N, C-alpha and C positions, 0 to 999 in steps of 0.2 A: 482062515488059511485056504479053506476049501473054495470060498468066494473068489479069492485072488487067483487061485490055481485056474478056476473056470474062465477068468477073464484073458489068460494066456492062450487059451485054445485056438489053434489054426492061425495065431499071429505069425509063427514061423514053423512051417511043417517038420514033424520029427524033432522037435526041440523040447521034449518033456523034461529031459534032465536039466536043461538051462533053466526052465522055468521053476523047477524045484529048488535049484541052487539060488535063483534071485529071491524066491519067497523066503527061503531059510535065512538069507542075509538080512531081510527086513524084520524077522521075528526073533532073531537070536537074542539070548538073555543078556549079552554084554552091552547091547546097543540101548542108549538112554533116550535118544531123540530120533525121529524120522522112522518111526516103526510102522507096523502094517496098516494101521488105521489111518496114518498119514498117506501112504500110498494109495489106499482105497478111495480117499477123498479126492486125490489128484486124478486118478483114472476115472471116477464118476464124472467129474468136471470136464475131463477130456471128451467123454462120450457126447456132451452137449455142445462142444466147440469144434469137433473134428471135421465138420463139414466145410469149415473155413480154410483147412489146410490144403496144400497141393500134393503132399505125400503122407497120407494118413498112417501108413505102416512105420515109416521112419519116425513120425512124431510118437506113436504109441511105444515103439522100441526105446526112444529116448526117455520117456516117461518112466518106463520100468527100470532103466539103468541109472537115472540121474542122481539117486542117493543109495545105489547098491554098495558103494563103499562109503563108510562113514567113520572117522576116527573122533573119539570124544576130545572136545577142545579144538578140533579142526575149524578151519574157515570154510565157508561155502565153496570158494574158489578151489581150495585143495581137494574137497570131496568131489567136486565136479570134474577135476583133472583126473583123479584116480578112477572115478567111474567111467569116464570116457576111454581110459586105457583099457579097463576091463572089458568094455564093449568091443574094442578093437581086437582083443585077444580071443573072446568067446564067439562072436558071430561069424568069423570065417569058417568055423568048425561045422556050422549048420547051413552052409551054402548060401549065405547072404551075399549079394553082389558087393564088390569093393565100393562102388558109388554109394549105395545105400549106407554101407558102414561108415563112410566118411561124413555122410549127412547126419547120421545118428550121433557121432562123436562131436560133430560141431554143435548140435542142438544141445547135448549135455553140457558142454562147456559154456553155453549161454546162461545155464542155471546158476553159475557161480556169481552172478552179478545181479541179484534180484532187487536189492534196495536202492539202485540208482534211480533218481528221478526221471520221469519220462518227458518228452518234449510237450510243449504247450499244445492245448487242444486244437489250436488253429494251424499247427504245423502240418506239412504234407504227410500223409499216411505212409507208415513203413512198408516196404516191399517184401519182408521176411515174413510171409504168412505162416510158415511152419514154426518159426521161432515165437511169433506172436501167440500162436495157439498153445504152444508147449509152456511158455512163461505164464500165460493166464491161467493154465491149469494148475501149474505148481503153486501159484498165488491163490488158488481156490481155498487153501487152508485158512486164509484170512477171513473168508465168508463162511467158515463152518459154524455149526451149532455152538452157541457161547460156551457151553460147558466143555465141549470137545476142543474148542480153540483155546480155552484156559489150560487145559491139560497139556496141549501141544507146546504153548509158550512156556509153561513151567518146565517141561522136559528140555526145551532148548536152552533155557537159562541154567538149569542144573548142569547140562552137559557142558556149559562153558568153563566151569571151574569156579574161581572165587566169586562169592556172592555179590560183593559190591561192584567188582569189575563186571560181572554179568549184568547186574541191573543198570549200570552206566552204558554199557555197550547196547544193550536192548533199547534203552531209552532213546539214544541217538538214532538207532535203526528204525524205531517206530516213527519218530519225528520226521526222519528222511522219507519214509514211506508215505506219510500223511501229507507232506509238502508237494508231492507229485501226483500224477495219475496212477491209480493202482493196477489198472489193467490196460492192455494195449488194443484189444479189440473193442468195437462198440457194443457187440453182443454181450461180453463179459462185464463191461462197465454197467449196463442196464441190469443184468441178472445178479451180478455179485458185488458190484460197487457199494451200494448203500449198507448193505449188512457188513461188509468188510470195514468200512469206515467206522461203523459204530463199535465193532470189536476192537479195532485199533485205539480209538479214542478212550474206550473203557480200560484197555490194558495200559495206555499212557497215564490215565488217572491213577490207576493202582501203583504204577512205578513211580509217579510223582510223589505219592504218599509214603513210599518206602525209601526213596533217595533222600539224604540229608541236604535238600536244597530249599530252605524256606523263602529264598528271595525270587524264586523262579516266576516270571511274568510280571515283575514290578513295573518294567517299562511300559508295557501295554496298559496296565492300570493307571500309571501316572499320566499317560497321554490322554486317556479317557477322562481322568479327573480334570486335567488341565483344560479340555475341550469344555467340559460341563461348567466348572466353576469360573472359568474366564468369561464365558457368555453371561453367566449370572452377575459377575462383577461388572461387565460392560453395561448391563441393564441398570445397576445401581449408579454407576457413574453417570450415565445418560439422564437418569431421574434427577440427580444432583445438578446437572448442567442445565436442566429446564428451568430451575429457579434462579439461574444467573443470566446476565445480560451479555450479548455478543459484543457490544462496545459500550463505552462510557464517554458521554452520557448515553442513555438508552434511546435508540432511534424510535420515533413513533411508528414507523412501518415495520418494525423488527418482527419477523416470524417466529412464533414460539412452537411451531409443530415439529421441527426436525429432531430435536433431542427426545421428544415423546415418541415419534416414529421409530428412531433408533432404539429406544427403551423396549419397545414392543418387539422389534425384530430380534433383539438380543434375548429377550426373555423367551420367546417361542423357539428360538434357535437352540437353547440349552438342552431340552430333551432330544430334539432331532440329532444334534451333534453326539450326544450320549449314545444313541443307537448306531450312528454312522461309525463312531470309533471302535465298536464292537462287532462290526460287520465287514465282510470282505466283498460285498457286492458292488457292482458297478454303479448302482443307484446311490449308495452311500457315498462313494467318491464324488459323484456329481453334486450331491446336496452339499458336501463339505467345500467343494471347489466353488459352488455358488456363493457360499457364506463369504469365502476368501474374496471374491470378486466384488461382493457388496461393500465390504470393509475397505478394500483399496479405492474403490470409486468414491466412497465417502470421504476418505483421507484426501484425495486429490481435489475433490470440490471444497472441502473445509479449508485446505490450505490456499486455495485460490481466492476464497472469500474473506480471509483474514483481514481486519480493518488496518489501514495504513495510519499510524499514529502521528499526531502533531500536538502543539500545546492544547488544543481545545478538544481533541478526540483521542481516546485511549482504547486499549484492548480489554474487554470483559472477561470474567472468569469463564464464561461458557466456552470460549475458544479452546484453552487447554483441556478442559473437562471433556468437551466433545471429541477432540483429537484423542485423548486417553481412551475414552470408551470405544472408538473405532480401532485403535491399536489393540485393545483387549479382545474385541470381537475377531479381529484378524488373527490373533494368537490362537483363540478357540478354534477357528476354522482350519488353520494350519495343523494344530495338534490332532484334530479329528481325521484330517486327510492322511497324515503321517501314520496314525494308528491303524487306519483302514489299509493302507499300503503294506504296512508291516505284517498285518494280520494275513493279508493275501499272499505275500511272498515268503515269509519266513516264520510265521507264527500262526498257522491256521487253527491250531488246537491251543487253547488256554486252560491250564489246569485249575482245580477248584481254588477258592480263596485261601491264600497262605499268608504269612506274616508280612512278606514283602508287599503283597498287593494291599493288604489292610493298612499298612503304614503309609503307603503311596496315597491312599484315599484320605488319610487323616493329615498327611503332610501338605498335600497340594492345596486344600482350602485354606490352611494356616498360612502358607506362603503367599497365596493370592491376597488374603486379607493384609498381611504385612506389606505387600506391594502397594496396595491401596493407601495405607496409612503412612508408610515411610518413603515411598517413592512418588506415587501419582500425585498425592495431595501436596507435598512439598515442591514437587516440580511444577505443578499447576500454579501454586501461589508465586513461586520465584519467577515464573515465565511472565505473569501479570506484572509483577514488581518491576522486573527488568525491562519489559516492553513499554511501560508507562513512565519511565523516569528519563530525565535528561540532565547532564551536568555540563554547565558551561563555565569556563574560567581561565585564569591566568597561570601558566606554569612557573611564574616567578616566585622566588622565596618570599616568605611573609616578612614584612618589616616588623621592628621593634618600637614599641611606643615609648616616648621619652616621659620621664616623671612629671607628674602633674604639679602645677605651681598655683593655679587659680589666680592669675593676675589680670584676667579680662582679655588676654590675647587668644587668637583662634589657632588651635592646633591644626585642625582641618575641618572642611565642611563638605559633607557629602550631599550632592543634590540628585542622587539616584533614586531616592525614596519619595514616592508619591502615594498618598493614601495611608490606610492603618498598617500597623506593624511595628514602628519604632518603639512604642511603649513596652514591647515585650522583648526588647534587645537583650542580650546576655553576653558577657565576656568570656572568651576561651584564650587558649595559648596563642592562637594564630590570628586573633582578631575579634571583631564584634559580629555576632550572628543576629540576623534580623528575620522574624517571620513575616510572611506577606499573605495577604487575603486569598490570592489565588493558588494556594498550595504550593508555595515557594519558600525556600530558606536561602538567604543571601549572606555571604560573609564578607565584611569590609576589612580591609587591612588597617591594622591598629596604628600604623605609622602614617599613612596617607589618606585613609578614608576611601580609596579606590576599591572597586568591586573586585574581590579575589575569585570567588566562584558563586554560582547560582545553581541550586538544586530545585528542579520543578517536577511536578507530576501531572499527567494528563487525567488521572482518575480521582483527583481531589481539587476542589476549588474553594476550600474554607482555610481559615488562618490556622496553621499548625501551632500546637503547643511546644516549646522547646525548652530545654535545660542543658546545661554543661555538665559533663561528667568525665570519669577517667582522667582526673587532674588537668582538666581542660583540653584534652586530646580529642574529645568526641563531642558531637551535638546529637542529643537524643530528641528526636522530633516525632510528635504524635500527630498523625494525619487521620482525618475523618475517614470511617469506612476502610482504612488501610491498616491502622495500628502503629505500633512504635517502630521507627526506623532509626539505626545508628549510623550517623554520618561522620566520616573523617574530618575533623575540623581543619586539617591543613589543605585537603584536596577537594572535599565535597562528595567524594564517592561513597556509596553505601557499603558499610562493613558488614552489617548484619540486619536481619528483620526478625523482630521478636516473634515468638510463637503465637498463634492465633488465640490461644487460651488467655494470653496477657492483655488482649485487646481492652478489656474493661478495668485494667488495673489503674491506680492513680500513683504517680510518683510522690512518695512521702518524703524522701530526701534524695538530692541528686548527688551528693558527694560526702561519704559513700552511698551507693545507690540502694534505696529501700523502696518498695512498692507496697501499696495497701489494696486489698481487694474487699470493697465495701459490700454490705449485705443490708437489705431492707429490715431483716430481723434483728439487727445489732449484733451479728455474730461474724464480723469480718475476719480477714486473714491478713498476716504480715509476711512479706516475702523478702528473703535476701537474695538480690539478683546481680548478676554480673553485666557489664555494659551490653553484651551481645544478647541479653535476654534469658540466659541460662539461670534457672532457679537453683540456688544452692540448698535452700531450706525454706520451710513454711512454718509459720507459728499460728496455731489456732487456739485462741484463749477460751473458746466456749460460747455457748449461747448467751444472748442478753448482754453482750459486752461490746463497748465502744473502745476503739484502740487508737492510740497515738503513739509515735515513736521517733526518737532521734538517734543517731549513730555517731560514735567516735571512730578513730582509726581501727579499733579492735572490738568495740562492745556496742551493742543495741540496747537502749533503755526504753521499754515500752510501758506506757501509762494506761492501765486497764480500767475502765469505768463500768461497773456491774449495774444493771437496771432491774434485776429480778432476783428472787430467792433471798433477799436481804443480805447478800454478800457485800463485803466492804470493798472498796476501791483497792487497787494494787499497783505496785511498780515491780517490773520484772526485767532482769538483765539477761541478754542472750549474747553468746559469742558471735561475732560478726561473720566469721567464716563457715562455722558449722551449724549455728542456730541452737547449739546446746544451752540449756538454761543454766545460768550461773547462780542467780539468787532471786528470791521474790520476797517483797515486803508488803504488809497491809499499810495503806496510807490513809490516815484519818481525813486528810484534806486532799482535794483534787488540785494537783498542781497544774500550773498553766504556763504557757509560753515558754517551753523548753528550748535552750539554745546551747550549743557546744562551744566552750571557750577553753583553749589550752588544754584539751584532753578531759575536761570536766563537763558535766551536764548541769547547767544553771536552770532552776526552775523558779517561778514566782508563787509565793504562798498566798492564797486568796485572802482577801480582806472582807468577808461577807458579801454584801450585795454590790459593793463598789468594785470598779475594775482596777483600782490601785492596790497592788499587793501589800501585805503586811511586811514581807521580807523577801529577799532573794536567797536562795539556798544553793550551794554548790555540792554535788553529789559525785563521789568517787565511783565511776561506772563499773569497775571490776568487782568492787566489794559492796557497794551500796552505802558506805559510810559517808556521813556528811563532813565535808572538809571545812567548810565555813558558812556563816550566815550573816548577811548584810541587811540590817534593818532599813526599810524604806521610810524616809521622813514622813511624819503624820501630815504635814501640810501640803504634800504633794497631792494633786487631784486629777491628773490626766491619764493618758493611756499607758505610761511606763513601758516604752519600746526598749527592747533588749537586742543588742547586735554584738557580734564578735569582731574584734579588730586586734589580730595578733594575740598577745597575752592579756589583753584588756577586755573586759565587758563594757560595753558603752550603753549607758542607760540614759534615755531621753524622757523627760517628763516636764512638768511645769509647777512652780510654786504658787500656792493660792488656788482659788476656786477655777474649776473647768467651765469657763463661760466665754462669750463672745468678746468681753471686754478685756480678758487676760491677754496681755501682749508679751509674756516672758516665757522664755524656754530654758530649762536647765539641763545641761549635758554633764554626765558623771562618768569618768573612767575608774572602774574597779579592777585592781589587779587580781587576775584569776588565781595567782599561786597562793596569796596571802589573804584575799577578801578585804583588803584595806583600799581606802580611796586614794587613788593616785593623783587625780586632779578633778576639778569641777569648775565649769564656767556657766554663767547665767548670762543670756543674750536677749535684747529686746525683739524677739521674733515671736510671731504668733504660734502657739502650741498646736494649732489645728491644721497647719500646712503639712504636706507630705514631704518627707526627708529621705536622704539616702546617706549611708555611712561608708566612708572609704576604708581601705585596708590599713591605713595609718591612724585611723580614729577620728577623722574629721567628720562632721555632721554638716550636710549641705541641703539647702532648700532654695527654691525660687521665690521671689517676692517682687514687689513694686516699691521702687524708691522714689526719691524726688525727681531723679532725672530718667525714670523708666525702669526696665527690668534690671534686677540685682540678683546676684547669688549670695545667700547668707551662709558664711562659713563660720562654724563654731568649733574650736580646737582648744588644745592645751594652752596655746598662745593667746587665747581670748576670742573675741568676736570681731569679724570684719565683713564689710560688704564689698563685692566685687561687680562692677558693671557687666551686664551681658554683652557680648560682642556686638558692635554696631552693625556688622555685616548680616547679622541674623535678624529675620523678621520677627523672631520671638521677642525682641526688645520691645515691641508694642503690645504683644499679647502673650504674656508669659503663661506656660503650661506647667502643671506639677510633675515632678519627677516620680519615679517609682518609689514606693514606700519601703521603708527599711524592714517592715515586718513581713514583706512577702518573701517566699522562698528565692525568687530570683534575685532580689536585692542581696539577700544573704550570701548567695554564691557568686556575686558578681566580683570580678577581679579588677584591679586598677589598670588602665584608666576607666572610669565609669562612663556609662552611655545614657543620657538623658533625652527624652523626648520633648522638644520645645518647638513652637512656631508651627508653620504650615507644612510639615512633612520634611523639614530638614533636620539632620542629625549633627549635633555639635559634639566633637570629642576633645579631650584635653581637660585640663584643671579638674582632674578627676579626684 
């Protein structure tokens, strides 16, 4: 108190009583904040800045009066207004000129708005020298000794009233102070600024720990994490791109360094962008902007260099991967730039790590990984698939094939086939699909043989494997280095692409669809698959197990052959939709050649070393019960082919020894419902030729008759030979049709399609 009283001496002559009154106001017991030590700090700071003012006396008087009136809970503006009025009342009594009194009152009222941010450092200097000096002195409390500063801020918060409200108000006030320049004069900035900022940031950290705000700062943390992990992801994708080609087939002069260079840039950008996102410096913004410029330039160059596709040249996987890597690098640079600007303008101070920031650092890398797996990888593959495919075709409705009669007449002849492919033809609901050697699938109209559509790929030049599925609505085509693609049998457009993990699967059965995943160790897997490649279930029988399976409309019957641990072979039934195991039985014999007939699974019981089975057994797939057993005649000696034709099981064999001299074939139709023989026909046809079985039970093969090529037809009505159409060059050189034991022959619909002659396809008489 004595020290304060000494500072007043000679400020206003003859005003000792006024000095005592002012000192008493600052030390009165009812006052909670802005006490005598606060005024002492202000006056001490004013002594070091007063030389910058134009009216030192007015500035000193304003400093003494600026908090002479203070009401608990009042705002700074209210205190400043009341203190200015007090000065206007008291100073005239001591002979202070009115002009000075007005200046003192004006200066006091300026102290009511201390928390407002100041103009940018590059703005023109303020011309109010007296106001700048006073306000800098008042704000000198911010640069006080940390312990004195802590006491002052505690008093201010306690004086506000409600604790939570006080904390929130003070938090906003400190943030506002930190977001601007704390001092008006350059001298105060140099002497007081660094210490004041440390005090404010320490107070803000303490307030942050007291306020129930666990998410504060998550935006800044999320942007920093995005900048860091997006750059890392860009490097990973660029490395993946280095192993792919820019175009298909790969050009001899194709440069391999661009993805490697991009990977290096992205990898070294990650730590730089991390620091940039956490800094408000101009250098940080320049570095982040440079990364953005590199990414944008790379995108423009890559887009300009994308190969133009044609039937011989396609787009490689490097194109979408490199573009994705550049987009990720662009995202990283933009995130770092935004974080740096945010820190510069609105978030200079970040509190200590809290729940929001920690979750942001955990969520962002997980989100980036999901983006790579669920967005980047599928989009890259779909881009390559879409860019390299072409569909040509007619918009006309498909025709309907007339019933086959096999009378030697020509239903139609397609002369559009040249080269290999016709032997892999399959029947669908909308015509006959033909695979071609150049990575092409063609659909011929079932009624006219005209080309309906042609699906081709620039990134495949090998013969695709095709099957019909979805009740003949789709063609499932396996292209080398591409995988399984589902084509609409009506239009030829791709409906789906199977996931990459199914690329090595084998189609076990096309209708309903089953795939097998072979293993070199004899521990393969069986998959229930939808036509679009979605796996409904997976069955893993265990190690050292060979697996084969057939499926009815509701049930899968798997035949498991164990090769270790002396485990016996088994039959296991699975629900077709869910893969749930229905039953499992030990099988003393290894059943062969399973075929589905009228909802039953018919298998051949092995006959020792001979290929001829002892009997044919029909198994009820839902229960495993044996419905019937049909003994195979002992004098049969050939391959015993089994085919389904409606409700009949068609059995093709030969009576007598299996030798070149044997010229007889016996065809038997077994009723699948009863297990009884419905009819049997023996024909003078070599049992060694390949045959096909139609949907109505006719067995057809090609041979040479007295007048040239003939079609051998064995049916319930007996045996007959039909001359091959004279229009076909095949009459001179007959070629065998597809074997009835192949999956394609079993799934073929009428009319059948057989490859004969020099690349012409003859339909009809199926």
